[in-house]
N, C-alpha and C positions, 0 to 999 in steps of 0.2 A: 682669161678663160679660153683655153685652146679648143679649136674646132677639130673634131676627129670624125672619121668615116667608118662606121661599123656596118659591114656587109652592104656597102655603097649608100648607106643612109647617113646624112650629116647630123652630128650632135655637138652640143657645147658641153665640154667636160670641165672638171675642176683641175687646177694645177697639181693637187695632191692625189689625184686619181691614178690608180694603176689600170691596166687594160681590163682586169677582172672587175674592179669596182665601177668603172665606166660602163661596161657592158651590162652589169647588173642594174645600174641606175636607170638605164634606158630600156629595161625589160627583157634583155637578152639572157642567155643561159650558157655557162661554160662549166663542165663538170670539174669538181675538185676533190682531193682526198686529204692532202696534208694541210691545206689552208683552213684556218679557223679564225673567226673574228667575233670575240665576245665583247660587244660594244659597252654593255652595262658595267663591266669591270675593267674596261680599257686594256684587254689582252688580245694580241694578234699573233698568230703563228703562221709564218709563210717562208719555210725553208726552201720551197720550190723543189723538193726532193722527189715527189711522186711523178712529176712530169705529165700529169693527167690533164692539165689545163693549157696545153700547148695551142698556140694560135699562129696564124700566118700574118706577117706584117709586110706590106709592099715595100720593096727596096732592100729587104734583108735576105741573105742567102739561106739562113736557117730559121727554124721555128723559134718562138719565144714563149716562156712561161708567163701566162697572163697575170698570175698573182704577184709577181715582182717587177714587171715591166711597166715603167711610168709612161703616161701618154705624153704626146707632144703635138704642137700645131701641125695640122695637115696629116696626121697619122691615118693610114688606111689599114683597117683590121678586117681579116676574114676569120670568123670564129668557127665555121664549119666547112672549110675547104677539105677536099679529099685528103690532102697531105696532112692536115691537122688531125682529122678523125682517125686516119691510119696510125699516126704517131701515138694518139691516145690509146688506141686498141693495143698497140705493141707494148706500151708502158704497163697497161693492166694485165696483159697476158704474161709479161715477165714477172710481175708481182704474184700472179696466180701460180706460176711455175714453181715457186718456192713457198707455197701456202698449202696447209693441210686441206685435203678434199673431203672434209667431214661436216659440211654445212648443216645437214639435218640433225646432227648431234650437238652442234655448237650453240651455246647460250645466246649468241647474237643472231641466230638464224631469223631472217625476216627483218632485222634491224641493222644488218651489217652494211656499211657504206661501200665497201669493196664489192660485195655481192650485188648491190643496187646498181653500181656503175657498170659492172660486167654485164648485167642484164640490159642496161640502156644501150651499151655498145654492141649488143647482140653477139657476145662472145660465147659460142657453144663448143668451139674446138680450140685447142691450144697447141701450136706447133713447137712450143718450147718445153723441153723436159730435160732432166738430168739430176744432179745432186740436189738434195733438199736439206734444210736445217733439221737438227735433231737435238733440241734442248729439253731439259727436264722441266716438268711443271713445278711451279712454286705455289703451294697451297697454304694459306694462312686462315685464321678464323673469319676474316672479312673479305679477302680478295684472292682470286685465283689468277696467277700470271702465267701466260703461255707464250714464251718468246717465239715459238714457231709461227705464230700468227702476227708477229710484229711486222709492219710494213715501213718502218722508219719514218713515219709522219712527224714524230717528235712532239705531238700535241701534249702527251703526258708529261714530257720533260719541261715544256713551257709552263704548264700548270704547277708542277711540283717545285720548280726552281724560281720562276719569276713571280707567280701569284702567291703561292703558299710559302715560299722561301724555305722549304724543308730540305731540298737538295739531295734526294734519294736516287732519282732516276737520271741517267745520262747515256749518251751514245757511247758504245764501247766497240773497239776493233774497227777494221776497215774492210772494204770490199765485200765479198760474200759473207764473211763472218760478222759484219756490222749488225748490231742490235741494241735496243734500249733496255737497260737493266741496271740494278744497283751495282756499285763498285765491288770488286772482288767476287762478283756473282753471288753475293750473300742473299739468303731468303729475306723477304720483306720483314718478317718477325724479328730478325736480328739486326735490322737497320733502325734509323731514326724515323721511319715511316709513321705517320700519325693515323693512317687508315681513314683519312678525311674523305676519300672516294672521288676527289676531283679528277684524278687520272682516269678512273673508270668512266666517269661521266663524259669525257671527251674522246676516249678511244674509239676509232671508227670500225675496228674489227673485234674479234674475240681475244685479243692479246691480253686485255685487262678486263675482267668481269667480276661482279660480286659473287661471293660464295653463297650458293643457294641452300636453304634448309627446307625447301618445300616438301620433299619426300619424307623427311623426318617428322615434320608437323602432321602430314596426312596419317602417318603410322600412329602417332600419338592420339589423334582424333578417333582412329579406328579401335584403339585399345580400350576396352570397356573397364579395365581395372584402373585407368588413369582419370583423374579429375583435371581437365584441361581448361585453363583460364587464359584470356588474352587481354592485353592492355594496348590502347591506341594513342599515339602522340597527337598533339593538337594539329600539326600540319597535315596529317594523313587525310583527315576528313575533307580537306580542300583538294589536295592533289588527286585523290582517288576519284572524285567527281569529274575532274577534267579528263581522266583516263577513259571514262565511260560516256563521253560526249556532252557533258554539261559545260556551261560557260565558265571560263577561268574565274576563280574566286568563289564559286558556288560551294556552300557548306553542305556536306551530305551526311551529317552525323547519324540521323535516324536510319537512312538507307544502309549505311556502313554497319551499324549495329545489327540491323535485321539480317544482312548477308552473313555476318560472322556467326550469328545464332543458327542460321540455316546450314552453315558449313559444319556445325556440330560442336562448337565451343560450349562448354558447360556454363561459363559465366563470361560476360563481356564488360570489362572495366575501362576506366578512363585514366590515362597517365597524368591528367590534370590533378588527380588525387595526390599522386606522388609529387607533382610540381608544387602543390600547396604546402606539402611537408617541407620541400626544399626551401620555399620562401621563408617559412618559420625558422628553419635551421640556420639558413644563411643570415637572416636578419638578426637572430639571436647572437650568432658569432660576431657579426659586424658591430652590434651594440656593445658587446663585451670588449672587443678590440678598441673601439673608440673611447669607451669610458675608463678602461683599465690600462691604457697605454700599450695595447697589443700591436702586432706587426701590421703596418699600413704602407701602401694600399693593399686592399683585399680584392682578390679576383674571384669571380664566380667559378664553380667547378662542375657545371652541368654538362659540358661538352667533353667527351673523352679524348677527342682529337686535340683539343685545346690543352688539356691536362698533359697529354703525352708530349706535346710540343714544348711545354715548359720543362718537363722532366729532362728532355734531351738538349734543348737549345738554351735554357736558362736555369741550370741546376742550382745556381746560387740564389734563386728566387722561389724555392719550393715552399717557403713559409707563406707566400702571397696567396695561393689559391685557398678557398674555403675548404675545410676538412669534410664538408658534407658530401654525401654521395649524390649522384645524378637522380632525377625523378624516376628514371627507368629502374635503377638499382634499389632505390628506396621502396618503390612499389613492390618489387620482387621480394625484398626482405619482409615487408609487411604482409604480403600475400601468403608467404610460407611460415609465418609465425602467428600474427593476430588473426587473420582470416582463417587459417587452417585450424587453429585452436577453437575458434567460435563455431566452426562447422564440423568439428571432430574428424578432420581429414589428416591422414599421415602425410607430412610434407614430402616424403620419399615417393609417394604415389600421386603427387601433384606436379603438373607441368605448367610452367608460366611461359607464355609466348608474347613477345613484344612486336608491335607493328611500328616501325620507326622510319623517319625520312632519310636517314644517313647510314653509311656503312660502318662508321666508327662505333656505333652501338653494338655491332656484332663483336668487334674486338673487345669492347668494354665488358660485355657479358662473359667473355672467355677468360678474363683476368682472374686468376685463382685467388689473389689476395683480397678481392672485392666482396667475396661471398660471406654471408653471416654465419654459415655452418660449413665445416670441413667435409660434411657428408653429401651435400648436394649444392647445386648452383642456385642463386637467387632467381636468375632469369635463364631458362633452359635454351630457348631459341629466339633469335631475332630475325624478323622478316622485314624487308623494305616495302614501301608502297608498291613498287613494281612487282615484287613477288606476290603480294596479296592479290593484285590485279590478275596475275597469271593464274593463281589458284581459282579465282572466281570464274574466269573464262574456261579453265580446265573442267570445272564442275558443271559447266553449262548453265550457270545462274544468270538470269536476266536482271541485271542490277537495277534498272529503272522500274521493274515490275514488283520488286520486293517491298512488302509493307514496312513502314518505318517502325522501329522499336526504340525503347529507352535503355540506357546503361543499367546494369544491375547495381544494387546497393550492397554494402556501403561504399565500396571502392570505386564506384562509378560517379560519386558525387564530388563536386568541387565548388569553390567560391566564385570562380570566374576570373580571378586575378591571374591564374595560371595560363589563361588563353594567350596572353601577350608573350609567352615563352617562344611562340612560333616565329617571332621576328627578332632581328638583331637588336640587342640591348634590352630585350624584354625581361630577362632574368635579373639583371642588375637593377632595373627600374622597380620591379616588383619587390625585391628585397629591401631596396632603399626606402620605398614608400612605407613598408611595414615598420622598419626600424625608426623612421622619422616619427611615425605616429606613436610608437611606444615611448620614445624619448621625450617628445614635446607635448603629446596629448592632442595634437592637431593633425588635420589631414594635409598631406603634401599636395600643393597645386601642381599644374602641369610643368614638367621638367623641360626647360628650353635648351636643347642641344645645339651647339654650333660646330662648324667644320674646324678641324685642328690643323694649323700650319699648312693649309692648302692640300692636305692629303685627301684623296677620295676615300669615301667609306670609313672615315675616322672622325668621331665627334666627341666633344666634351661639353660638360655643363657644370655650373656651380650651384650648390645647395647649402644654405646656412642652417645649422642645427645648434640652437642655444648659444649663439655667438661664434661658433666655429664654422669657418668656410670649408666646405668639402668639394673637391673636384671629382667628377664622375666621367670616366672614359668609356666609349663604346667603339668596338672595331668590328669590321666585316672582313672575314678572310684572315688566314694566319699571317700573311705578309703584312697586313695593316696592324695585326696584333703585335708583330715584332716591332713596328715603328712605335706603337703605344708603349710597349715595355721599355724600349730604348729611351724614349722621352722621359 
């Protein structure tokens, strides 16, 4: 356990520590941009490309990047010497010199890490100016990519290639022309991108953002000729509560429904209704495959990112996924057929809005072949939880003060089984339980999953149905899904 000196204070560090982790461990602070450590999924990004974490180490002629410099016995570190601070300022100023100055119009305004660090370093003037990048925007149904705002942190590349194993994003060119983008500068929609949104989640600037449909939804709500309904996914009621100051894990279903009604939606429904339909459809299909010698294993088809991953990465396994639509799309089809007929509503004058936890649902709703009618889409607009929170704040609604309301009938009712869709493996377990009960006449007891082959976030279980032993696999993240498929 090496002893190090941080700003003249002695600390005992770990042999595996870098200067950055050692300083953080002992309560210090060093700004970072390219560095990212997602401990829960064992992903670390530290190309030391931004040079914002420079520190002074006694005995060295030059400054060192804290994120990649390992500690050693007797190391003396100065985290905020004048030399280190000026180096950080220069690094950020150089990044800003080739960065669009449109902060007020940027979707990341107020949440941009480059903006935050520039403020911390008190950068109000920039002596560096000259040529700036001039790339075209790449706009898809789910993601907007603006290479002009890329700072080459390469976080997105790490998530796309190492965690999700999709392999769409990589660093291209050298010097001033260096940028992260798809090969041959292809638009995302023409690549193998699954629109999982992991790149957007880790991007520190506005280089990768979700495509927002807030303005379009407001216009629909203001249109008196339109009957506008909204469906909410199970995870939204929890994430939304945290956005408005509740303890993590708080379920805000009643508040959320009350807010949506206050915003002007004609009906507020629950995606769990569609999830119940999914359980029935996938369980029926699994039962038929099992009893009639159909293609096994069968994969659930609720995640559009997962489906697109198989289409591109495992085209020889296209028979594996269930043929059932996702809960979102089943709900949209039911809303514009059964619900519309029962209420004498012209489906063409009806707007279905989804509130979903992921960007892939935006891409899914835009797929032409998924719609039940060639004249209109099953789901017109998809908003993420973040977008809904922005709309609530924009409208000036006090979330905590809104009275709780109930979902509307009949598409707001559900069995409760669909609630487990919000966690990894929930879809598979719900369908399996239903199929098991149909085949055996008994209720399936708790399914015991065990870790597979030492892989993180990859588990298997064995279930016996009428003498047949079935293996069930559950994967978190597309990288682990790849391992499962290969196994």
